[in-house]
C-alpha positions, 0 to 999 in steps of 0.5 A: 342361244335362248331356248323357250322351255317346254314342258312334259308329264312328271311320270313317278315310278313308285316302289317302296311307299318310303317313295311316295313322301318324294311328291313334285311338280307334276310336270319336269322342265326340259330347260334346253335340248341342244347337247350332244352328251348333256353331264355335270350341272352344277347349281351357283347360289352365287349368281344363281345358274347352273353350269353344265358340259356338252362334253362332245360339243367341247363346251360349258353351258349357263342357264340363268335361273332369273331370266331362263337364258342360256349362253356358252358359259366356256368353249373351249372346255378342254371337254369338261365332264362333272362339276362341283363348287368348293368350300369357297363357292368357286367352279371346280371341274374334270377336263376331259381333253386336257387330262385335269382337275381345275378350279376356276377362280373368282377372277375368272382364271383356271388353276390347275388341281391335278393333271398327274400321279406318280408323274402320269398324265391322269386318264380323263377325270369325270367326277369331282366332290369336295369334302368339308377339310377342302380335300378334292376327290375324284374319278379317272375312267379312260372314256376322255382317250377310249377315242376323239368323241369326249376328248382325245384319243391316247393310250394310259400312262396309268395302266387302270382307272383310279379314284383319287384324293388330291389334298388341298395344301399341298397339292399331293394326288394320292390313290384312294382307290385301284379296284375300280374297271370305269369309276365314275359318279361319286358322293359322300355321306351326309357326315362325310365318313362314308364315299359312295361310288358308281362304278359303269363298268360294273354297273353298281355303286359301291359304299365306303368307309373313309378314316380321319387320313382320308383312306379309304376302308373295306366297300360294300355292295350299295347298289346294282343298276336295272336300267342301263347303267349307273353314271352322276349320283348326289344325296337329299338331306336325308341321305336318301341317294339319287342316280342318273341312269338309262331310263331317267332317275333313281332313288335309294333309300340309306339302307340301299333299297330301290325305293322310285323313279323319275322316267325321262325321255333321255338316258340321264348323265348326272344331276344336282339338287339346286335353287334357293332352298337346294328343292330343284332337280337339276338332270344331265340327260342325253341332249337337254337340260330337265329339272322338277321342283320336289318337296325334299331338299339336296344335301348341304353343301359343302360351303354351308359346313 
């Protein structure tokens, strides 16, 4: 499955002068282009590789930073979508097809973190983040049960698309947000006092205060999408929000202003910062995995706190 990387010109659009300081390579690398719908890239520092999902093909792929080679990480993958790392560097995954959130242990075994709420099967967990207290927060839209393309067609047992938190000690799953149509990408602020949540159907990102009990307060509109739909979101270490959208990646200042764009030939789904210095942006965009190196760094990972 080796694939020779190719490069394309990097097209930056500076909307606000605050984006001018976010400089990077003049070219974007296309690391792989054989996916049907690429999603959920996560950089694994211990192995210096990126894991991402190719949902309709029911597989997870692995790009090796040292060799540049691409190979299978897992197939079948349960139609996996979003991924992240927990405080011990273990991979946490959302599986559309199996309708669950899992953790890959260091020995390769898989532990189920959540597959039900209130004794009802989840819809199809989509994206996930881990807080420094070990709690696991994930969105649960219905894309994996809408059809057989990204999972298995089924009727929602819950009857809604919510956001949940799984307790790291008890495993209890709590609904922490039910005012969504299709919750998708999510990310914590740098101090974890707020949670950003993208709602693809409403095409906006809202930001919610998080109290000490792990509950969300009243949210406010953070940003509206101007190209396609919001999908995955990640923060850099200055608190800027980077979002996958229809024409590539949009960058928002912490005050919610759209300050710049990175244009891609395909719609972007999800993204992550990686590399030894966290200054390499990896983007899963439709059929491809892209990469560009920046002079800005991603938010510190939870396991370094």
